[in-house]
MDTraj code that builds the backbone (N, CA, C; nanometers):
import mdtraj as md
import numpy as np

residues = "UNK UNK UNK UNK UNK UNK UNK UNK UNK UNK UNK UNK UNK UNK UNK UNK UNK UNK UNK UNK UNK UNK UNK UNK UNK UNK UNK UNK UNK UNK UNK UNK UNK UNK UNK UNK UNK UNK UNK UNK UNK UNK UNK UNK UNK UNK UNK UNK UNK UNK UNK UNK UNK UNK UNK UNK UNK UNK UNK UNK UNK UNK UNK UNK UNK UNK UNK UNK UNK UNK UNK UNK UNK UNK UNK UNK UNK UNK UNK UNK UNK UNK UNK UNK UNK UNK UNK UNK UNK UNK UNK UNK UNK UNK UNK UNK UNK UNK UNK UNK UNK UNK UNK UNK UNK UNK UNK UNK UNK UNK UNK UNK UNK UNK UNK UNK UNK UNK UNK".split()
xyz = np.array([
    [1.2137, -0.7549, -0.1687],
    [1.0826, -0.6934, -0.1566],
    [1.1018, -0.5807, -0.0353],
    [1.0254, -0.4959, -0.0557],
    [1.0248, -0.3919, 0.0634],
    [0.8677, -0.3688, 0.0991],
    [0.8569, -0.4083, 0.2278],
    [0.7376, -0.4178, 0.2919],
    [0.7152, -0.2698, 0.3643],
    [0.6346, -0.1951, 0.3412],
    [0.6235, -0.0465, 0.3857],
    [0.4778, -0.0230, 0.4746],
    [0.5211, 0.0325, 0.5848],
    [0.3886, 0.0780, 0.6510],
    [0.4431, 0.2501, 0.7009],
    [0.3743, 0.3274, 0.6279],
    [0.3932, 0.4660, 0.6660],
    [0.2677, 0.5104, 0.7555],
    [0.3262, 0.5587, 0.8544],
    [0.2162, 0.6119, 0.9707],
    [0.1457, 0.7422, 0.9186],
    [0.0703, 0.8165, 1.0106],
    [0.0096, 0.9367, 0.9718],
    [0.1168, 1.0366, 0.9434],
    [0.2246, 1.0271, 1.0049],
    [0.3297, 1.1430, 0.9842],
    [0.4319, 1.1030, 0.8641],
    [0.3999, 1.0208, 0.7770],
    [0.4865, 0.9505, 0.6618],
    [0.6373, 0.9236, 0.6861],
    [0.6508, 0.8766, 0.7999],
    [0.7856, 0.8759, 0.8483],
    [0.8712, 0.7634, 0.7491],
    [0.7928, 0.6416, 0.7084],
    [0.8587, 0.5557, 0.6400],
    [0.8979, 0.6437, 0.4994],
    [0.8014, 0.7009, 0.4350],
    [0.8084, 0.7691, 0.3079],
    [0.9352, 0.8702, 0.3162],
    [0.9304, 0.9344, 0.4237],
    [1.0510, 1.0449, 0.4526],
    [1.1826, 0.9748, 0.4566],
    [1.1717, 0.8730, 0.5427],
    [1.3080, 0.7865, 0.5293],
    [1.3473, 0.7375, 0.4181],
    [1.2800, 0.6841, 0.3251],
    [1.3116, 0.6167, 0.1957],
    [1.3644, 0.7564, 0.1140],
    [1.2858, 0.8759, 0.1263],
    [1.3203, 0.9944, 0.0431],
    [1.4628, 1.0310, 0.0854],
    [1.4869, 1.0500, 0.2029],
    [1.5876, 1.0988, 0.2749],
    [1.7304, 1.0349, 0.2540],
    [1.7230, 0.8892, 0.2628],
    [1.8342, 0.8286, 0.2543],
    [1.8958, 0.8052, 0.1247],
    [2.0089, 0.7956, 0.1183],
    [2.0728, 0.7340, -0.0059],
    [2.0246, 0.5906, -0.0442],
    [1.9210, 0.5817, -0.1167],
    [1.8969, 0.4039, -0.1203],
    [1.9882, 0.3584, -0.2058],
    [2.0616, 0.2668, -0.1710],
    [2.1524, 0.1764, -0.2579],
    [2.1117, 0.0265, -0.2553],
    [1.9982, 0.0110, -0.2921],
    [1.9300, -0.1215, -0.2836],
    [1.9269, -0.1580, -0.4256],
    [1.9733, -0.2710, -0.4466],
    [1.9442, -0.3050, -0.6000],
    [1.8526, -0.4408, -0.6083],
    [1.7960, -0.4439, -0.7244],
    [1.7318, -0.5681, -0.7537],
    [1.5991, -0.5979, -0.6782],
    [1.5208, -0.4818, -0.6586],
    [1.4038, -0.4647, -0.5754],
    [1.2836, -0.5213, -0.6874],
    [1.2113, -0.6038, -0.6613],
    [1.1149, -0.6534, -0.7610],
    [0.9881, -0.5808, -0.6941],
    [0.9627, -0.5702, -0.5758],
    [0.8350, -0.5298, -0.5352],
    [0.8468, -0.4384, -0.4019],
    [0.7429, -0.3346, -0.3744],
    [0.7328, -0.2495, -0.2586],
    [0.5948, -0.2466, -0.2467],
    [0.5494, -0.2601, -0.1519],
    [0.3879, -0.3080, -0.1235],
    [0.3605, -0.2494, 0.0256],
    [0.2433, -0.2400, 0.0323],
    [0.1674, -0.2277, 0.1769],
    [0.0786, -0.0965, 0.1824],
    [0.0858, -0.0613, 0.3015],
    [-0.0094, 0.0461, 0.3603],
    [0.0840, 0.1982, 0.3534],
    [0.0609, 0.2715, 0.2561],
    [0.1513, 0.4174, 0.2367],
    [0.0711, 0.4983, 0.3066],
    [-0.0835, 0.5093, 0.3446],
    [-0.1462, 0.6139, 0.4065],
    [-0.1524, 0.7266, 0.3296],
    [-0.1664, 0.7139, 0.2038],
    [-0.1635, 0.8377, 0.1304],
    [-0.2736, 0.8373, 0.0460],
    [-0.3387, 0.9436, 0.0418],
    [-0.4828, 0.9752, -0.0344],
    [-0.4171, 1.0358, -0.1647],
    [-0.4584, 0.9788, -0.2808],
    [-0.4232, 1.0436, -0.4097],
    [-0.5004, 1.0153, -0.5257],
    [-0.5466, 1.0844, -0.6271],
    [-0.6127, 1.0565, -0.7131],
    [-0.5516, 0.9818, -0.8421],
    [-0.4135, 0.9768, -0.8093],
    [-0.3461, 0.8661, -0.9087],
    [-0.3882, 0.7284, -0.9024],
    [-0.4374, 0.7127, -0.7667],
    [-0.4744, 0.5626, -0.7493],
    [-0.6100, 0.5478, -0.6505],
    [-0.6557, 0.6733, -0.5948],
    [-0.7670, 0.6539, -0.5191],
    [-0.8911, 0.6862, -0.6064],
    [-1.0040, 0.6221, -0.6055],
    [-1.1132, 0.6427, -0.7092],
    [-1.1830, 0.7396, -0.6510],
    [-1.1751, 0.7813, -0.5237],
    [-1.3002, 0.8673, -0.4638],
    [-1.1938, 0.9997, -0.4248],
    [-1.0812, 1.0015, -0.4716],
    [-1.0103, 1.1462, -0.4256],
    [-0.9923, 1.2119, -0.5836],
    [-1.0090, 1.3542, -0.5455],
    [-0.9981, 1.4492, -0.6739],
    [-0.8777, 1.5329, -0.6585],
    [-0.7858, 1.5126, -0.5588],
    [-0.6591, 1.5864, -0.5748],
    [-0.5531, 1.5056, -0.5519],
    [-0.4474, 1.5772, -0.5860],
    [-0.2935, 1.5143, -0.5795],
    [-0.2456, 1.5679, -0.4432],
    [-0.1671, 1.4417, -0.3986],
    [-0.1072, 1.5021, -0.2610],
    [0.0373, 1.5111, -0.2712],
    [0.1060, 1.6051, -0.1926],
    [0.2514, 1.6058, -0.2003],
    [0.3213, 1.4839, -0.1520],
    [0.2791, 1.3893, -0.0691],
    [0.3288, 1.2729, -0.0482],
    [0.2966, 1.1791, -0.1605],
    [0.2233, 1.1728, -0.2049],
    [0.1921, 1.1059, -0.3478],
    [0.3055, 1.1408, -0.4401],
    [0.3214, 1.2700, -0.4583],
    [0.4437, 1.3036, -0.5441],
    [0.5838, 1.2505, -0.4857],
    [0.5957, 1.2387, -0.3771],
    [0.7295, 1.1917, -0.3053],
    [0.7620, 1.0430, -0.3241],
    [0.6213, 0.9839, -0.3020],
    [0.6124, 0.8357, -0.3271],
    [0.6479, 0.7948, -0.4796],
    [0.6090, 0.8799, -0.5693],
    [0.6477, 0.8304, -0.7130],
    [0.7896, 0.8844, -0.7364],
    [0.8532, 0.9863, -0.6653],
    [0.9826, 1.0008, -0.6874],
    [1.0606, 0.8815, -0.6200],
    [1.0272, 0.8544, -0.5187],
    [1.0798, 0.7205, -0.4318],
    [1.1144, 0.5981, -0.5430],
    [0.9853, 0.5674, -0.5856],
    [0.9750, 0.4478, -0.6721],
    [1.0282, 0.4765, -0.7922],
    [1.0347, 0.5899, -0.8433],
    [1.0898, 0.5969, -0.9795],
    [1.2656, 0.5801, -0.9610],
    [1.3049, 0.6267, -0.8483],
    [1.4557, 0.6102, -0.8320],
    [1.4807, 0.4619, -0.8122],
    [1.3913, 0.3798, -0.7649],
    [1.3971, 0.2377, -0.7316],
    [1.3557, 0.1598, -0.8576],
    [1.3388, 0.2375, -0.9481],
    [1.2826, 0.1849, -1.0947],
    [1.1683, 0.0822, -1.0778],
    [1.0635, 0.1331, -1.0013],
    [0.9250, 0.0517, -0.9723],
    [0.8305, 0.1269, -1.0348],
    [0.7222, 0.0646, -1.0780],
    [0.5912, 0.1366, -1.1552],
    [0.4876, 0.0802, -1.0575],
    [0.3836, 0.1718, -1.0383],
    [0.2749, 0.1249, -0.9745],
    [0.2023, 0.0279, -1.0416],
    [0.1394, -0.0865, -0.9711],
    [0.0610, -0.1806, -1.0170],
    [-0.0788, -0.1479, -1.0104],
    [-0.1577, -0.1304, -1.1053],
    [-0.2837, -0.1039, -1.0751],
    [-0.3682, -0.2058, -1.1339],
    [-0.4909, -0.2350, -1.0986],
    [-0.5896, -0.3242, -1.1697],
    [-0.6607, -0.2694, -1.2734],
    [-0.7182, -0.3600, -1.3607],
    [-0.7808, -0.2777, -1.4537],
    [-0.9141, -0.2039, -1.4052],
    [-0.9522, -0.2772, -1.3147],
    [-1.0968, -0.1951, -1.2236],
    [-1.0498, -0.1658, -1.0946],
    [-1.0362, -0.0389, -1.0771],
    [-1.0078, -0.0056, -0.9368],
    [-1.0770, -0.0260, -0.8319],
    [-1.0243, -0.0877, -0.7252],
    [-1.1183, -0.1060, -0.6060],
    [-1.0584, -0.0771, -0.4727],
    [-1.1269, -0.0467, -0.3791],
    [-1.0767, 0.0014, -0.2454],
    [-0.9937, -0.0809, -0.1884],
    [-0.9022, -0.0316, -0.0960],
    [-0.8266, -0.1469, -0.0361],
    [-0.8144, -0.1525, 0.1033],
    [-0.8909, -0.0503, 0.1746],
    [-0.9039, -0.0363, 0.3109],
    [-1.0438, -0.0060, 0.3491],
    [-1.1146, -0.0891, 0.4194],
    [-1.2581, -0.0427, 0.4698],
    [-1.2643, -0.0276, 0.5999],
    [-1.3477, 0.0683, 0.6404],
    [-1.3786, 0.1121, 0.7836],
    [-1.5015, 0.0788, 0.8269],
    [-1.5179, 0.0733, 0.9528],
    [-1.6561, 0.0289, 1.0133],
    [-1.6918, 0.1487, 1.0900],
    [-1.6201, 0.2699, 1.0814],
    [-1.6732, 0.3928, 1.1404],
    [-1.7409, 0.4691, 1.0346],
    [-1.8653, 0.5023, 1.0599],
    [-1.9493, 0.5726, 0.9756],
    [-1.8984, 0.7033, 0.9381],
    [-1.8095, 0.7542, 1.0191],
    [-1.7517, 0.8986, 0.9868],
    [-1.6243, 0.8952, 0.9004],
    [-1.5783, 0.7735, 0.8919],
    [-1.4545, 0.7654, 0.7854],
    [-1.4952, 0.7043, 0.6525],
    [-1.4358, 0.7242, 0.5533],
    [-1.4651, 0.6616, 0.4181],
    [-1.3698, 0.5651, 0.4008],
    [-1.3983, 0.4544, 0.3222],
    [-1.3297, 0.3582, 0.2547],
    [-1.2063, 0.4230, 0.1638],
    [-1.0945, 0.3647, 0.1690],
    [-0.9728, 0.4302, 0.0975],
    [-0.9244, 0.3325, -0.0032],
    [-0.8193, 0.3764, -0.0754],
    [-0.7319, 0.3249, -0.1552],
    [-0.5661, 0.3743, -0.1044],
    [-0.5191, 0.3074, 0.0029],
    [-0.4090, 0.3289, 0.0485],
    [-0.2984, 0.2456, 0.0391],
    [-0.3393, 0.1076, 0.0202],
    [-0.2457, 0.0004, 0.0084],
    [-0.2188, -0.0179, -0.1468],
    [-0.0845, -0.0167, -0.1610],
    [-0.0606, -0.0051, -0.2983],
    [0.0787, -0.0952, -0.3251],
    [0.0933, -0.1492, -0.4530],
    [0.2032, -0.2383, -0.4769],
    [0.2904, -0.1618, -0.6066],
    [0.4163, -0.1784, -0.5855],
    [0.4615, -0.1283, -0.6976],
    [0.5824, -0.2372, -0.7273],
    [0.5833, -0.2624, -0.8632],
    [0.6528, -0.3666, -0.9275],
    [0.7723, -0.3281, -1.0468],
    [0.8529, -0.3945, -1.0345],
    [0.9630, -0.3686, -1.1486],
    [0.8930, -0.4093, -1.2653],
    [0.8906, -0.2981, -1.3693],
    [0.8282, -0.3231, -1.4998],
    [0.8676, -0.4393, -1.5810],
    [0.9904, -0.4759, -1.5924],
    [1.0406, -0.5774, -1.6832],
    [1.0616, -0.7081, -1.6086],
    [0.9941, -0.7179, -1.4803],
    [1.0248, -0.8600, -1.4114],
    [0.8894, -0.9542, -1.4513],
    [0.9063, -1.0848, -1.4431],
    [0.8148, -1.1658, -1.4892],
    [0.7191, -1.1902, -1.3960],
    [0.6265, -1.1828, -1.3808],
    [0.5072, -1.2412, -1.2622],
    [0.3664, -1.2456, -1.3423],
    [0.3030, -1.2954, -1.2596],
    [0.1370, -1.3104, -1.2963],
    [0.0529, -1.3323, -1.1941],
    [-0.0530, -1.2577, -1.1820],
    [-0.1294, -1.2558, -1.0738],
    [-0.2639, -1.3074, -1.1460],
    [-0.3043, -1.4167, -1.0896],
    [-0.4385, -1.4787, -1.1304],
    [-0.5600, -1.4747, -1.0585],
    [-0.5345, -1.4164, -0.9341],
    [-0.6428, -1.3695, -0.8367],
    [-0.6202, -1.2563, -0.7458],
    [-0.6955, -1.2077, -0.6814],
    [-0.6802, -1.1021, -0.5995],
    [-0.6799, -1.1464, -0.4613],
    [-0.5712, -1.1101, -0.3865],
    [-0.5679, -1.1491, -0.2499],
    [-0.6262, -1.0764, -0.1347],
    [-0.7268, -1.1608, -0.0822],
    [-0.8072, -1.0932, 0.0324],
    [-0.7464, -1.1365, 0.1469],
    [-0.7378, -1.0539, 0.2444],
    [-0.7117, -1.0802, 0.3956],
    [-0.8193, -1.0461, 0.4883],
    [-0.8506, -1.1188, 0.5665],
    [-0.9516, -1.0752, 0.6711],
    [-0.8947, -1.1040, 0.8068],
    [-0.9108, -0.9849, 0.9030],
    [-0.8933, -1.0237, 1.0517],
    [-1.0099, -1.0690, 1.1186],
    [-1.0048, -1.1791, 1.1917],
    [-1.1088, -1.2167, 1.2616],
    [-1.0854, -1.2145, 1.4122],
    [-1.1831, -1.1200, 1.4705],
    [-1.1410, -1.1336, 1.6183],
    [-1.2063, -1.2218, 1.6934],
    [-1.1487, -1.3330, 1.7758],
    [-1.2255, -1.4118, 1.8567],
    [-1.1940, -1.3671, 2.0143],
    [-1.3105, -1.3862, 2.0719],
    [-1.3177, -1.3742, 2.2246],
    [-1.2562, -1.4845, 2.2939],
    [-1.1970, -1.4763, 2.4040],
    [-1.1382, -1.5545, 2.4804],
    [-1.2628, -1.6432, 2.5531],
    [-1.2610, -1.7644, 2.5584],
    [-1.3457, -1.8461, 2.6240],
    [-1.3102, -1.9489, 2.6697],
    [-1.3499, -2.0021, 2.7932],
    [-1.3288, -2.1231, 2.8827],
    [-1.3830, -2.2367, 2.8290],
    [-1.3081, -2.3465, 2.7703],
    [-1.3891, -2.4623, 2.7206],
    [-1.3310, -2.5951, 2.8274],
    [-1.4271, -2.6345, 2.8927],
    [-1.3877, -2.7544, 2.9823],
    [-1.3867, -2.8805, 2.8835],
    [-1.2771, -2.9421, 2.9180],
    [-1.2807, -3.0829, 2.8609],
    [-1.2257, -3.1877, 2.9643],
    [-1.2430, -3.3033, 2.9281],
    [-1.2187, -3.4186, 3.0111],
    [-1.1111, -3.4809, 2.9606],
])
top = md.Topology()
chain = top.add_chain()
for i, resn in enumerate(residues, 1):
    res = top.add_residue(resn, chain, resSeq=i)
    for name in ("N", "CA", "C"):
        top.add_atom(name, md.element.get_by_symbol(name[0]), res)
traj = md.Trajectory(xyz[None], top)
């Protein structure tokens, strides 16, 4: 498995593109690619040059984009000036055996520090 986080400068994607990737038996590559593209983003009307690079990298690794029957947003913002996005993606080896019977949901819960007196 390759777990990717590509920042706003697409450093991880550029690294994967520029190195001679000699990794065999990759079954899955996933996470936050920070790429907005109409190939996977239900709210985007354009292609991204970075999206094309990502597809070249995944093709070289023999991975295919996993997409749900009903596309859903994968990142939600609490800033009203930003829009919700599809930037978390999963690429799988097309001939591997896998089954998904649920959608994984992750929630961050921020808890403030509190003093609790005990006896």
